[in-house]
matplotlib code that plots the C-alpha trace (Angstrom):
import matplotlib.pyplot as plt

x = [0.0, 1.4, 1.8, 0.5, 3.1, 3.5, 2.4, -0.5, -2.7, -5.5, -9.0, -12.2, -15.0, -17.0, -14.0, -13.3, -17.0, -17.2, -14.0, -15.3, -18.7, -17.0, -14.8, -17.8, -19.9, -17.2, -16.4, -20.0, -22.4, -25.4, -25.6, -28.2, -28.5, -30.7, -31.7, -34.5, -36.4, -36.4, -37.0, -39.3, -40.5, -42.6, -42.9, -45.5, -43.2, -43.8, -40.2, -39.1, -36.4, -35.5, -32.6, -31.6, -30.0, -28.8, -27.3, -24.0, -24.6, -27.1, -27.3, -29.4, -31.5, -33.5, -36.1, -37.6, -41.3, -40.5, -39.1, -41.2, -44.4, -43.3, -43.2, -46.4, -46.6, -44.7, -42.5, -43.3, -41.1, -39.3, -39.9, -37.0, -36.4, -33.8, -33.1, -31.1, -29.5, -26.5, -24.2, -23.6, -22.7, -25.1, -22.6, -24.5, -24.5, -21.7, -24.1, -23.2, -26.4, -28.0, -30.3, -32.6, -34.4, -35.9, -37.2, -38.4, -39.5, -36.6, -37.9, -38.0, -34.8, -33.1, -33.9, -32.8, -29.5, -29.0, -29.7, -27.1, -24.5, -24.9, -24.9, -21.7, -20.0, -21.0, -20.0, -16.6, -16.4, -16.8, -20.2, -21.7, -18.7, -20.0, -17.1, -18.4, -21.9, -22.7, -24.6, -27.9, -28.1, -29.4, -32.0, -32.7, -34.4, -35.2, -36.2, -36.7, -38.9, -38.6, -41.6, -44.8, -47.3, -50.2, -48.6, -49.7, -46.0, -46.1, -49.2, -47.6, -44.4, -46.2, -48.4, -45.4, -43.5, -46.5, -46.7, -43.0, -41.5, -44.0, -41.3, -39.5, -39.6, -40.7, -40.3, -41.9, -40.0, -42.4, -41.1, -42.5, -41.3, -42.1, -42.7, -41.3, -39.4, -39.1, -35.3, -34.9, -37.5, -35.8, -32.3, -33.6, -35.7, -32.7, -30.6, -33.3, -33.7, -29.9, -30.1, -32.5, -29.8, -31.9, -30.4, -31.7, -33.2, -35.7, -36.2, -39.2, -42.1, -44.6, -44.1, -44.5, -43.0, -39.4, -40.4, -42.2, -39.2, -36.7, -36.1, -34.4, -32.1, -30.6, -26.9, -27.6, -30.0, -27.7, -24.7, -26.8, -27.8, -24.2, -22.8, -25.3, -23.5, -26.5, -27.3, -29.9, -32.4, -34.0, -37.1, -38.6, -41.6, -42.0, -39.5, -38.6, -37.9, -34.3, -33.0, -29.6, -30.5, -31.0, -27.5, -26.0, -27.9, -26.5, -29.4, -31.9, -35.3, -37.5, -40.7, -41.6, -43.1, -39.9, -37.9, -39.8, -39.2, -35.5, -35.1, -37.0, -35.8, -38.0, -35.3, -31.8, -30.4, -32.1, -30.8, -27.2, -27.4, -28.8, -26.1, -23.3, -24.9, -25.3, -21.7, -20.5, -22.9, -21.8, -18.1, -18.7, -20.9, -18.3, -15.6, -17.8, -19.1, -15.6, -14.5, -17.5, -17.2, -13.6, -14.7, -17.7, -15.4, -13.2, -16.2, -17.8, -14.6, -14.9, -18.7, -21.3, -24.1, -27.2, -29.4, -27.3, -27.5, -31.3, -31.5, -29.5, -31.5, -34.8, -33.5, -32.4, -35.8, -37.5, -35.1, -35.8, -39.5, -39.4, -37.3, -39.9, -42.7, -40.9, -40.1, -43.8, -44.9, -42.4, -43.5, -47.1, -46.3, -44.4, -47.4, -49.8, -47.6, -47.5, -51.2, -51.7, -49.5, -51.5, -54.7, -53.5, -52.4, -55.7, -57.5, -55.3, -56.3, -60.0, -62.2, -64.9, -63.2, -62.4, -66.0, -67.3, -65.0, -66.1, -69.7, -69.4, -67.8, -70.6, -73.2, -71.5, -71.2, -74.9, -76.0, -73.9, -75.3, -78.9, -78.2, -76.7, -79.6, -82.1, -80.3, -80.1, -83.8, -84.7, -82.7, -84.2, -87.7, -87.0, -85.6, -88.6, -91.0, -89.2, -89.3, -93.0, -93.8, -91.9, -93.6, -97.0, -96.3, -95.6, -98.1, -100.9, -103.3, -102.5, -103.1, -106.3, -107.4, -107.1, -109.8, -107.8, -108.7, -106.8, -108.2, -107.7, -108.9, -110.8, -107.6, -106.2, -103.7, -103.5, -104.5, -101.7, -102.5, -105.5, -104.4, -105.4, -109.0, -110.7, -114.5, -116.5, -113.6, -114.8, -112.8, -112.7, -112.1, -110.5, -111.3, -110.2, -113.5, -114.5, -114.5, -116.7, -117.4, -117.0, -117.3, -115.6, -118.1, -115.9, -112.5, -111.0, -107.6, -109.2, -110.6, -107.1, -106.8, -103.6, -101.1, -101.3, -98.3, -96.6, -97.9, -95.8, -95.0, -96.6]
y = [0.0, 3.4, 6.0, 9.5, 12.2, 14.9, 17.7, 15.6, 14.8, 12.2, 13.9, 12.3, 12.2, 14.8, 17.2, 16.9, 17.4, 20.5, 22.1, 21.4, 23.0, 26.1, 26.5, 26.0, 28.5, 31.1, 30.7, 30.7, 33.0, 33.6, 32.0, 31.8, 28.3, 27.2, 23.6, 21.1, 19.9, 16.2, 14.0, 16.7, 15.7, 17.6, 15.8, 16.7, 19.4, 21.5, 21.7, 21.0, 18.7, 18.3, 17.9, 20.4, 18.8, 19.5, 17.2, 16.8, 17.1, 17.3, 19.1, 18.5, 21.4, 22.1, 24.9, 25.2, 26.1, 29.6, 30.4, 28.3, 30.0, 33.0, 30.8, 31.3, 27.8, 24.7, 23.2, 20.0, 17.3, 18.5, 22.3, 24.5, 27.0, 29.3, 29.3, 31.5, 30.3, 29.5, 26.7, 24.3, 20.7, 18.4, 16.8, 13.7, 12.4, 14.5, 15.8, 19.0, 21.1, 24.5, 25.9, 27.8, 31.0, 32.1, 30.3, 31.7, 30.1, 29.7, 32.5, 35.0, 33.5, 34.2, 37.9, 37.8, 36.1, 38.7, 41.4, 40.1, 39.6, 43.2, 44.5, 42.7, 43.9, 47.5, 47.4, 46.1, 48.9, 51.4, 52.6, 52.1, 53.5, 55.6, 58.0, 59.1, 59.8, 63.5, 65.0, 66.7, 70.4, 71.5, 73.8, 72.9, 75.6, 73.6, 70.0, 68.1, 65.0, 62.2, 59.9, 59.0, 61.9, 59.5, 57.5, 57.6, 58.2, 61.7, 62.7, 61.3, 63.3, 66.6, 66.1, 65.9, 68.7, 71.1, 70.2, 70.3, 72.9, 74.8, 77.3, 74.6, 75.0, 71.7, 70.7, 67.5, 65.7, 63.0, 59.5, 56.0, 54.0, 50.5, 48.6, 49.1, 52.3, 53.0, 52.7, 55.3, 57.6, 57.5, 58.2, 61.1, 62.5, 62.4, 64.3, 67.0, 67.3, 67.9, 70.5, 72.6, 72.8, 71.8, 71.3, 67.7, 65.3, 62.7, 59.6, 57.7, 55.3, 53.1, 49.5, 46.4, 43.0, 42.3, 42.4, 45.7, 47.3, 45.8, 49.0, 50.4, 47.4, 48.1, 49.0, 52.0, 53.5, 52.9, 54.5, 57.5, 58.0, 57.6, 60.0, 62.8, 66.1, 66.8, 64.8, 62.2, 60.6, 57.4, 56.0, 53.0, 51.0, 50.0, 49.8, 46.1, 46.9, 47.4, 48.3, 48.8, 52.5, 53.0, 51.7, 54.0, 57.0, 59.6, 58.7, 55.9, 56.5, 53.5, 55.1, 58.1, 59.9, 59.2, 60.7, 63.9, 63.9, 63.4, 66.1, 68.8, 70.2, 71.2, 73.8, 74.6, 73.8, 70.4, 69.5, 70.5, 68.4, 65.5, 65.6, 65.7, 62.9, 60.9, 61.2, 60.3, 57.4, 56.0, 56.3, 54.8, 52.1, 51.1, 50.8, 49.1, 46.7, 45.8, 45.3, 43.2, 41.2, 40.2, 39.4, 37.4, 35.4, 34.5, 33.6, 31.5, 29.5, 28.7, 28.5, 26.8, 29.2, 28.1, 28.7, 26.2, 23.8, 24.3, 23.7, 20.5, 19.4, 20.0, 18.1, 15.2, 15.1, 14.9, 12.1, 10.2, 10.7, 9.2, 6.2, 5.8, 5.8, 3.2, 1.0, 1.1, 0.3, -2.7, -3.9, -3.7, -5.7, -8.3, -8.6, -9.0, -11.8, -13.5, -13.2, -14.7, -17.6, -18.1, -17.9, -20.6, -22.8, -22.3, -23.3, -26.4, -27.3, -26.5, -28.9, -29.2, -32.1, -34.0, -33.4, -34.7, -37.7, -38.4, -37.8, -40.5, -42.8, -42.0, -42.8, -46.1, -46.9, -45.9, -48.2, -51.0, -50.3, -50.2, -53.6, -55.0, -53.7, -55.2, -58.5, -58.5, -57.5, -60.3, -62.8, -61.5, -61.7, -65.3, -66.2, -64.5, -66.4, -69.7, -68.8, -67.8, -71.1, -73.0, -70.9, -71.5, -75.2, -75.3, -72.7, -73.9, -71.9, -74.1, -77.2, -75.8, -75.2, -78.9, -79.7, -79.5, -77.2, -75.7, -75.6, -72.8, -72.1, -69.1, -67.7, -67.6, -70.5, -73.2, -76.6, -79.0, -81.8, -83.6, -82.8, -79.2, -80.1, -80.9, -81.7, -78.5, -76.6, -74.2, -74.6, -72.8, -74.8, -72.6, -73.6, -72.0, -70.2, -69.6, -70.8, -73.2, -72.9, -76.3, -77.7, -80.7, -83.1, -86.1, -87.3, -90.8, -92.1, -94.6, -91.9, -90.7, -90.7, -92.0, -89.3, -88.0, -88.1, -84.7, -82.6, -82.7, -79.7, -79.2]
z = [0.0, -1.0, 1.8, 1.0, 0.4, 3.1, 0.7, -0.7, 2.3, 1.8, 1.7, 2.8, 0.2, 2.1, 2.4, -1.3, -2.2, 0.1, -1.4, -4.9, -4.1, -2.7, -5.8, -8.1, -6.2, -6.1, -9.8, -11.0, -9.2, -11.4, -14.8, -17.6, -19.1, -22.0, -22.7, -23.1, -20.0, -19.2, -16.2, -14.7, -11.2, -8.7, -5.3, -2.6, -1.2, -4.4, -5.4, -9.0, -10.0, -13.7, -16.2, -18.8, -21.8, -25.3, -28.0, -26.1, -22.4, -19.6, -16.3, -13.1, -11.8, -8.7, -8.4, -4.9, -4.3, -3.1, -6.5, -8.9, -7.8, -9.9, -13.1, -15.1, -16.3, -15.1, -17.8, -19.6, -21.0, -24.1, -23.4, -24.4, -21.5, -20.1, -16.4, -14.2, -11.0, -8.9, -9.8, -6.9, -6.0, -4.2, -1.8, -0.7, -4.3, -5.8, -8.4, -10.3, -10.5, -10.7, -8.0, -10.3, -9.2, -12.5, -15.6, -19.0, -22.3, -24.7, -27.0, -24.2, -22.8, -26.2, -25.8, -22.2, -23.3, -26.0, -23.5, -21.1, -23.8, -25.1, -21.6, -20.8, -24.0, -23.6, -19.9, -20.9, -23.4, -20.6, -21.7, -18.3, -16.3, -13.5, -14.0, -17.3, -16.1, -15.5, -12.7, -13.5, -13.0, -9.7, -11.2, -14.8, -17.0, -20.1, -20.4, -23.7, -23.5, -26.1, -26.0, -27.7, -27.5, -27.0, -24.2, -20.6, -19.6, -21.0, -18.9, -15.7, -16.3, -17.1, -14.0, -11.7, -13.4, -13.0, -9.4, -8.5, -10.8, -13.0, -14.1, -16.1, -19.9, -21.4, -25.1, -26.4, -29.2, -30.4, -31.4, -31.7, -28.7, -30.0, -33.3, -36.7, -37.2, -33.4, -33.5, -36.2, -34.5, -31.1, -32.5, -34.6, -31.8, -29.4, -31.9, -32.4, -28.7, -28.2, -31.0, -28.8, -26.2, -23.1, -19.7, -19.5, -21.9, -20.7, -22.7, -21.4, -22.1, -20.1, -19.2, -21.3, -22.0, -22.9, -26.6, -26.2, -24.6, -27.0, -28.9, -25.7, -25.7, -29.1, -29.2, -31.6, -29.1, -26.2, -27.9, -29.0, -25.3, -24.1, -26.8, -26.0, -25.0, -22.8, -19.6, -20.4, -17.9, -19.1, -17.5, -19.1, -17.8, -14.2, -11.4, -12.2, -15.9, -16.9, -20.4, -22.0, -22.6, -18.9, -18.1, -20.7, -19.5, -17.0, -14.7, -14.6, -13.1, -12.1, -13.6, -15.7, -12.7, -10.7, -13.5, -13.2, -9.5, -10.0, -12.6, -10.8, -7.5, -4.6, -3.7, -4.7, -1.3, -1.1, -4.6, -3.6, -0.4, -2.2, -4.8, -2.2, -0.3, -3.4, -4.3, -0.8, -0.6, -4.0, -3.0, 0.4, -1.0, -3.6, -1.0, 1.5, -1.2, -2.2, 1.5, 2.3, -0.9, 0.1, 3.6, 2.3, 0.0, 3.0, 5.2, 2.5, 2.2, 5.9, 6.4, 4.4, 3.5, 5.6, 2.5, 0.7, 3.6, 3.7, 0.0, 0.2, 3.3, 1.4, -1.6, 0.7, 2.3, -1.1, -2.0, 1.2, 0.7, -2.7, -1.3, 1.5, -1.0, -3.2, -0.2, 0.9, -2.6, -2.8, 0.7, -0.5, -3.6, -1.5, 0.9, -2.0, -3.4, 0.0, 0.3, -3.1, -2.0, 1.2, -0.8, -3.2, -0.2, 1.5, -1.7, -1.9, 1.6, 1.4, 3.5, 0.8, -1.1, 2.1, 3.3, 0.0, 0.3, 3.9, 2.9, 0.3, 2.9, 5.3, 2.7, 2.0, 5.7, 6.1, 3.3, 4.8, 8.3, 6.8, 5.1, 8.3, 10.4, 7.9, 7.9, 11.7, 11.9, 9.6, 11.5, 14.8, 13.3, 12.2, 15.7, 17.3, 15.1, 16.0, 19.7, 19.4, 17.8, 20.5, 23.2, 21.6, 21.5, 25.3, 26.3, 28.7, 26.7, 23.7, 25.9, 27.2, 23.7, 23.0, 25.7, 29.0, 31.9, 34.8, 38.3, 40.8, 44.3, 45.3, 46.7, 43.2, 43.7, 41.1, 42.0, 41.2, 43.6, 44.8, 48.3, 47.7, 46.9, 50.2, 50.2, 50.2, 48.4, 45.7, 42.6, 39.2, 36.0, 33.4, 29.8, 26.6, 26.1, 29.7, 33.3, 35.4, 39.1, 40.8, 44.4, 45.7, 47.3, 48.0, 47.1, 47.1, 46.5, 44.3, 42.2, 41.3, 37.6, 36.0, 35.2, 31.7, 29.5, 29.0, 26.1, 23.0, 21.0, 17.7]

ax = plt.figure().add_subplot(projection="3d")
ax.plot(x, y, z, "-o")
ax.set_aspect("equal")
plt.show()
């Protein structure tokens, strides 16, 4: 076994995964990625897990419920989308993934990607450098407004100007702000506005979709704004709308009404104080931001961001939930298979066939018993008849029926000897069809009759 070198310590899997995650998160902060959605899953927690792929690679993605609620329509398998998010590493599985916080259809995502690419290129060219931006005059005397005369943005601006600074001289330079020919109209209107030598030029319009505002994201319009010899304020759409022209302008206002507020002072002293504070705040913010960015980088190398930990924990919970559901499903399938086996075994040992077999045996035994009882009864009947014939043959009634009689005394005793018949004794002679009352008058030994032979059985 090879021993590790002193300058190459052996890392554990978790240490290496953590260091790889920190490097990835420091190198890639926010990125835009376009691809085709596949393996889309939405567990009970409401989080989204899916894969972005193209013809050469694929990338795991997670979008948590707090973020995917803002997506107008959940993606379907095969949808082409653009997502924005933080690149990270899911340490428990070592998966390289994106924690997405925004998702757009690919068409809108293409515009967004073009927006970001142009913004980065013009920023690198110094077009957005704060050092080249000019401060607005404290008390402007003339203002040129470049916008659509039929738009609501113009009325909002004029309303604020009349309320805050009615002495300001305002000139409207009309231009189309969207659709075909809008690019040429805006560029020409800005040039005409500069020719009137105003103190400030305001380029503005109302809100809309990314496509509606796309004219203000064109490089030609942005360079015209940046090259203007007069300070230009750009206010496009709502507070959340950002365009390239706003980054190139000397001042960006979140709304047309806010632009009118920024251009017009309430007093010269307030404007001066605000300008000084703005300069000092910008300087302090830039220095503090750099200081805190460096400190944050060092802290992030030492401490795992709890949001990341929470995100990984939530993802782990969803993973365990799916494993639990799968285990329960498999357990149910195994129980069902076991139950089927028991059912088949129970059917194989059903008592009905044995009952039927024993019923047949019982019927056979019953038939044999009936035949045996019949034979026994017949033999008993024959024996009884034989006994009855024998009994009848020796019965005294049978003897009496042949002409004999039986004598009895009045006391009911049978007379079996002449000695029992004294003179004057009343006797009863029992015949087969009745009885005779007799009285002994005299007896003589000489009158004894010879003994009769015993009766023979018929």
